[in-house]
N, C-alpha and C positions, 0 to 999 in steps of 0.2 A: 652653089654649095658643092664642094668636092673634097675628096680625101677620105680617110677611114673614119667617117662619122659614127658608125655603129660602135667601133672600138673606142672612140672618144667618149661616147655616151656611157659605155660600160665602165670605163675608168671613173667618170664623174659619179655614177651610181654606186660605185664601190669605194667611195670616200677618198678618192685620189687627192694627194697634196697638190695645190695649185699656186703658181706665181702669176699674179695679174699684172702684166706689163702695161703701163698706162693707167694704173689705178688713180681714181679721183675721189676726193673727199666731198665733192659736190653731189648732193642727193639727186639733182636733175640729170647727172651724167649716167650713161648706160653702164660704164665700168663700175660705178658705185652700186647700181642696182643688181648687176650680175654677181658682184662680189658678195653682197648680202644674201642673195639667193643661194649661192654655193655654200656659204657658211651655214645657212639654215638647213641645207640638205646634208650637212655633216662633213663637208670637205674642209680640211685645214687649208687656210689661205694666207698668203703673204702678198702685200702690195709692192709693186716696183715702180717708183717714180722719184726722180732726184729733186723734185720741187716740193716735197712734203717732209714733215718731221718723221721721227722714227716710229710713231704710233698715233693712230687716229681712228675714232669710231670703233675701237676694239680690233683694229687691223694693224699688225706689225708692218711697217713700210721700210723697204730698203731702197737705196739709190739705184743700184744696178743688180742684175742677176748674179754677178760675181761676188756680191756682198752677202748672198744667202749663206746661212750657217750649215744648211743641209740641202741635199738634192730634193727636187720636187718631181712629181710624176708628169704634170701638165704645165706648160707655159701658155697661158691664155693671153692673147695679144689684142690690146685696144690702142693701136698706133695707126697712123696713116700708112698706106701702102708704100709711100716714098721712104719711110724709115726702116723698112724691112731688111734691106741689105746690111745696114749697120747692125741691126738686131741679129742677123745671121752670123755676122762676125763675132758678136758677143757670145752667142750660144755655142758656136764652134770652139771657142776658147775655154769654155767651162771644163772643170775637172771631172764633171759628171755629165750624163746624157739624159735628157727628159724622155719619158715614154712617148710623148706626143706634144706637138705645138699646135694650138688651136687659135686661128685668126678669126676675129669677130666679123659679122656681116659687113660687107663693103671693103674688107681688107684682103687684097689679092696681089700676089706677085709670084708668077710661075718660076722665075729664076730662084727666088727665095726657097720655094718648095723643093725644087730640084737639088739645090745646094745641100739642104738639110737631109733630104731623103738619101742622097749619095752617102751620107755618114750614118744611115740607119735610123734617122729621126723622122717618123711619120708626121705629116702636116695636114691639117684640115683648114680650109680657107672659106671665107664668105659664109659663115654659119654661126648660129647662136644656140648654145646649149639650153637656154631658158625656153626659146621658141620651139625647140625640138623635144622638150621633156615629155610630152604626151604622145609623141609619134614613134618613139623607139623604145 
């Protein structure tokens, strides 16, 4: 776990808007569970996944970050590490800049982190906000 974790948890606690990249409608998937947790904690959440319809389980779903109608504070990433370079390209093309990109446990790419931080976008990697909720 590394990156500005405390800042990320402060954003989550202050009801930051969150885009969950790699959102799944399957209740057995971690992205589904974390999305439900974030919503229950008062965070406005939009799912990002090109494989789902526009809305499911009370979550608005967009195909890509560029399809979002408004900027979000946090981009929460549930993708394989191998997909992060393409995601960095997508993030850097946005007309807005997130306050933070948070990569879930097991999602690590130092080049991804360096690329985004070069443009002033902090990145947390290999961490779960749900697992950290009682420690910070």
